[in-house]
C-alpha positions in Angstrom: 166.0 75.2 50.8 167.0 76.3 47.4 163.5 75.8 45.5 161.1 78.2 48.0 164.4 80.4 47.8 164.0 80.5 44.1 160.1 81.4 44.3 160.6 84.0 47.0 163.3 85.6 45.4 162.1 85.9 41.6 158.2 87.0 43.6 160.4 89.5 45.0 162.6 91.0 42.4 160.0 90.9 40.0 157.5 93.1 42.2 159.8 95.6 43.7 163.0 94.7 41.7 166.3 96.4 42.5 165.6 100.7 43.9 167.3 103.1 41.7 168.2 104.9 45.3 169.8 101.2 46.3 172.3 101.6 43.7 173.2 105.0 43.6 174.1 104.8 47.2 175.7 101.8 47.3 176.2 100.3 44.3 174.6 96.8 43.1 176.5 92.9 43.8 176.8 93.1 39.9 179.3 96.3 39.7 180.4 94.8 43.3 182.2 91.6 40.9 183.5 94.0 38.6 185.0 96.0 40.3 186.7 93.2 41.5 187.4 91.4 38.2 188.7 95.2 37.0 191.3 95.4 39.9 192.5 91.7 38.6 192.6 92.3 35.1 195.1 95.5 35.5 196.8 93.8 37.7 197.3 90.2 36.1 196.7 91.3 32.1 199.5 92.3 30.9 203.0 90.3 29.0 203.3 89.3 25.8 203.1 85.5 26.3 199.3 84.0 25.0 200.0 81.0 27.5 201.0 82.9 30.5 197.9 85.8 29.4 195.5 82.8 29.8 197.1 80.9 32.7 196.6 84.4 34.6 193.1 84.7 33.0 191.9 81.4 34.8 193.9 82.1 38.0 191.3 85.3 38.1 188.7 83.3 37.5 189.6 81.1 40.7 190.0 84.1 42.7 187.4 85.7 41.5 185.3 82.5 42.2 186.7 81.8 45.3 185.6 85.6 46.4 182.4 85.8 45.5 181.6 82.0 46.4 182.7 82.1 50.1 180.7 85.3 50.6 177.3 84.1 49.4 177.9 81.1 51.5 178.3 82.5 54.9 176.1 85.4 53.4 173.4 82.2 52.9 174.7 80.6 56.2 174.4 84.0 58.9 170.9 84.7 57.5 168.9 81.4 58.1 170.2 81.3 62.2 168.5 84.2 61.9 164.1 84.2 62.8 163.1 85.5 59.2 166.4 84.9 57.6 165.3 83.4 54.4 162.9 86.5 53.9 165.9 88.9 54.5 167.6 86.1 52.1 165.8 86.3 49.9 165.4 89.8 49.0 169.6 89.3 48.8 169.1 86.5 46.7 166.5 88.7 44.2 169.4 91.2 43.2 171.1 88.2 40.8 167.8 88.5 38.9 166.6 90.9 36.5 163.0 90.0 35.4 161.1 93.4 36.8 164.2 95.5 35.4 164.7 93.9 32.2 160.9 94.4 31.0 161.5 98.8 32.2 164.3 99.2 30.3 163.4 97.2 27.1 159.8 98.9 27.6 162.1 101.9 27.4 162.8 101.3 24.0 159.4 101.0 22.7 158.4 104.1 24.1 161.7 106.4 22.5 161.1 104.7 19.1 156.9 105.7 19.5 158.0 109.0 21.2 161.4 110.6 20.1 162.0 108.6 16.7 164.3 106.7 15.9 167.3 109.3 17.3 166.1 108.1 20.4 165.2 104.7 19.8 168.9 104.9 19.7 169.9 106.1 22.7 167.9 104.0 24.4 168.7 100.5 23.2 172.2 101.7 23.2 171.9 101.3 27.0 171.1 97.6 26.7 173.3 96.6 23.6 177.2 96.3 22.4 176.6 96.7 19.0 177.1 100.3 17.4 174.1 102.1 17.0 174.3 105.3 15.4 173.7 104.3 12.2 170.4 102.1 12.7 166.9 102.8 11.6 163.5 102.0 13.2 163.5 98.2 12.3 167.8 97.9 13.5 166.9 99.7 17.0 163.2 96.8 17.3 165.4 93.6 16.5 168.3 94.9 19.2 166.0 95.1 22.0 164.1 92.3 21.1 167.6 90.4 20.6 168.4 91.3 24.3 165.0 90.7 25.9 165.3 87.6 24.6 169.3 86.8 25.5 169.2 88.6 28.4 165.4 86.2 30.0 168.7 83.4 29.3 171.3 85.3 31.2 169.3 87.7 33.5 166.5 85.5 35.1 166.4 81.7 33.8 170.5 81.2 34.4 170.0 82.3 38.3 167.5 81.3 39.0 168.3 77.7 37.9 171.7 77.7 39.6 169.7 79.4 42.9 167.2 76.1 42.7 170.3 74.1 42.6 172.8 75.8 45.0 171.1 78.5 47.0 172.5 81.4 46.4 176.2 80.3 46.2 175.4 79.3 43.1 173.6 81.8 41.5 176.5 84.3 42.7 178.8 82.4 41.3 176.4 82.2 37.9 176.1 85.7 38.2 180.3 85.9 38.6 180.7 84.2 35.6 178.6 85.6 33.3 180.1 89.1 34.8 183.3 88.3 33.9 182.5 86.5 30.3 180.8 89.9 29.7 183.3 92.2 30.2 186.8 90.4 29.4 185.3 87.1 27.4 185.8 89.5 24.3 188.1 88.5 21.0 189.8 91.2 20.3 193.5 91.4 20.6 193.3 92.8 24.9 191.4 89.7 25.8 191.5 86.6 23.0 193.9 85.4 26.0 193.4 86.6 29.2 189.2 85.8 28.7 189.7 82.5 27.4 188.4 80.5 30.8 185.4 83.8 31.8 184.6 83.0 28.0 184.6 79.3 28.4 183.0 78.9 31.6 180.0 80.8 31.0 179.0 78.9 27.5 179.2 75.9 30.2 177.3 77.1 32.4 174.9 78.8 30.5 173.9 76.1 27.8 170.8 74.2 30.2 169.1 78.0 30.6 169.7 78.7 26.8 167.6 75.7 26.0 165.3 76.6 29.0 164.6 79.6 27.7 163.8 78.5 24.1 161.3 76.6 26.0 159.8 78.5 27.7 159.2 81.3 25.3 157.6 78.2 22.8 155.5 77.6 26.3 154.8 81.4 26.2 153.8 81.7 23.0 151.4 78.6 22.5 148.9 80.9 24.6 149.8 84.1 23.6 147.3 85.1 20.7 149.4 86.3 17.2 152.1 84.6 18.6 152.9 80.5 17.0 154.4 78.4 18.8 155.4 75.8 15.8 157.4 78.4 14.1 158.9 78.7 17.4 160.0 75.2 17.6 160.6 75.3 13.6 163.3 78.1 14.0 164.6 77.6 17.4 165.5 73.8 15.7 167.1 75.1 12.5 168.6 78.9 12.9 169.8 78.4 17.0 172.8 76.4 16.2 173.9 79.6 13.8 173.9 81.7 16.1 178.0 82.5 16.9 177.1 81.6 20.3 176.3 77.8 21.5 173.3 79.6 23.8 172.4 83.1 22.7 171.4 81.0 19.2 168.1 79.5 21.2 166.0 82.0 22.8 166.6 84.5 19.9 166.0 81.9 17.3 163.0 81.0 19.6 161.4 84.8 19.7 162.3 84.7 16.6 160.0 82.3 15.1 157.1 82.8 17.6 156.7 86.2 16.8 157.2 85.7 13.0 160.4 87.9 12.7 163.8 87.5 11.6 166.3 88.7 14.1 170.2 88.7 14.3 171.8 89.1 10.9 174.6 91.8 10.5 176.2 94.3 13.4 179.1 96.5 13.9 181.3 96.3 16.9 183.1 99.0 17.9 183.6 99.8 14.1 184.2 96.8 12.9 182.1 94.9 10.9 180.8 91.6 11.6 177.8 89.0 10.0 175.5 87.2 12.2 173.7 84.7 11.5 169.7 85.6 10.4 167.2 83.7 13.2 164.0 83.3 11.7 162.0 83.3 8.6 159.8 86.0 9.5 160.3 90.0 9.1 163.3 91.7 9.4 161.0 95.6 9.3 160.3 95.3 13.1 159.1 98.1 15.1 157.8 98.8 18.6 154.6 97.4 18.2 156.9 94.5 17.9 159.0 95.1 20.8 155.4 95.1 23.2 154.5 91.7 21.5 158.4 90.7 22.7 157.8 91.8 25.8 154.5 90.0 26.7 155.8 86.9 25.5 158.5 87.7 27.5 156.4 88.0 30.3 154.6 85.0 30.2 157.6 83.5 30.0 158.5 84.4 33.0 155.2 83.4 34.4 155.2 80.2 33.1 159.2 79.9 35.2 157.7 81.2 38.5 154.9 77.7 37.9 157.5 75.9 37.7 159.4 76.5 40.5 156.0 77.0 42.4 155.7 73.2 41.4 159.1 72.0 42.7 158.7 73.5 46.3 154.7 71.5 45.8 156.4 68.7 45.4 159.0 69.1 48.2 156.0 69.9 50.7 154.4 67.1 49.7 157.3 65.3 50.6 157.6 66.2 53.7 153.8 65.5 55.1 
């Protein structure tokens, strides 16, 4: 059941995405999870004792996962009792994927650079990344867009798909809850260093298989993409991925850099504080809007390969039942 659900959800999301009107009227599952995380954090992230804050951070994650897991299980169980319930369930599950929205937002950065120059590019990419963007030049804007495309291919597409194949709607929902918590409280600043430690550790764990799979999908896609290099993508992943600050993000990012003949990563700043990130790949650092579009073409092929893999799982299950 989980593989057919994942295939339907992927096809629905890539076709229609999550309608803006719906997001404006009722919000989005990730925003609902975010409200619960914020509510818990405001009440439990107090005191000066680091050990106590770590314990309350773990309690926060336990409550979050219990609530999300139970709700997702009940939704899946209830819908599958209904006629055509699988289709409705796939519509719900598609909200946990971001193939279409990721493409649209990253393409918007390329369009902004072409139509409005660097200032417009900075404004567009600021909606996608957490780093400071006010001082970015054209190459910095383009690299930031490509880096977030690579990282979010893993976090927003491959990982929820993988956990959906493994455990249906609850698997994908629990993954998104962990990933959302990490993005909100898994920071290394004074406020969240202790309280968000459990969220950050869980996120590293659940993203580990998807980050490697994402990198190999990018490498495979490069083989079928004119102007991209699968061998350079593999080389960059092998040599540069482990140098990234994140134990996971470096894999798809390095593969993307190598495939496109770019260098991604490098120094950047967050809230005015500089961060000396490692460079991924040994190609050009002077990226532009054309490179963003090349990355989007590679992303589309990698996503197509992901859908094909899920289809093979569905086909294998049907053959086994036959």
